[in-house]
N, C-alpha and C positions, 0 to 999 in steps of 0.2 A: 504494500500500500504506500502511496506517495505521502510525503510529509507536506505540511501546509505551505512552506516556502517554495517547494518544488511546484506545487499546484499553481501558486501565484505566478511563478515564472512561466509555466506552460500557458496559462491564460494570456499573459502579457505578450508572449511570443506570437500569439495568434491575433494580436492587435487589440485585445481587451483592456479596458481600464476598470479597476476594481475600487469600490468605495465601501467603507464600513460606517454606516450611519446607524439608524435603529436596527437595520438589517444589512446583510451583505448584498450589494448591488454591483452590477457590471454592465458595461456597454461594449459591444464588439461589432466590427463591420460585418461579420458573418456569424451565424449560430455556432456556439461552441460545441465540440463533440460530446455526445451523450455520456461517454465514459468519463470525460473530464468533469462534466456537470455533476455526475453522481459522486465522484471522488470529492468534489468541492462541497457537496451537501453533507457528506460524512465528516468532513473536517471544518465545517463552517465556523464553529466557535474559535478554532485555532487560527483560521484565516483572518477573522475579525480581530482577534488579539494582535496578530502581526501587523495588520493594516493600521491599527490604532496605536502602534508603537510599543506594544507589550511583547511578551515572549510566549511561546507555546508551553514553556515550563510552568507559567502561571496557571494555564488551563489544566495541565497535567496534575499539578498540586491540588487544585480545586476538585478535580474529578476524584483523586485519591481520597481526599477528605470526605467527599460526599459518599463515595462507595463504602468507606469505613463506617460512616454513620448508618447507612442502609443495612450493612451486614450485621450491625448490632440488633437491628429490628427483625432480621430474617427468622430467628427462632419463634417469633410471635405471629408470623404470617401463616396463612393457610398453605397447605402443601402445594397447591397450584402456583401461588405467588412465590413461594420459596424456590421453586424450580426454574423460575424465569432467569434468563441470562442477565448478567450485571447491567449491561447497557439498557435493556428493556425495562428492568426494574427501576433504574435511575430515571428514565424518561417518565415512567408512570408516577413516581414520587414527585418529580418536578411538575407534572401536569396537575396533580392534586394540590400542590402548594400554590400554583398559580390560581386555580379555581377558588381555593380557600381564601386567598388574599383578596381576590376580586369580590367575593361574597362579603367579606369583612368590610371592605371599602364601601360597598353598597349599603350595608347596615349603618355604618358611621354617617354616610351622607344623609340617609333617611332620618337618623337620630338628630342630626344638626339642622334639618330643615323644619 
């Protein structure tokens, strides 16, 4: 699998310009190859970190910390959830955190109005 810096170089060699705003954005004179786009999707967080001036090590450290926290919860999960691959479980936990945060924000807005 390609690292984030290599993927950026590959996209740029095809004339693409990449930007990291709220999301990863790119413009290219021609559509980028499907395999490059898929690799960029898989490494999106690392690409954004590099484009913003960070390092992929920052992402690796955050992922390791998140995985350690999730693994502490594994014994308390149903057998189906316990058997999920690490990346899938991390995405599921992230999704639930996003939903819970949004719900709490909505409750707070209602309480303040």
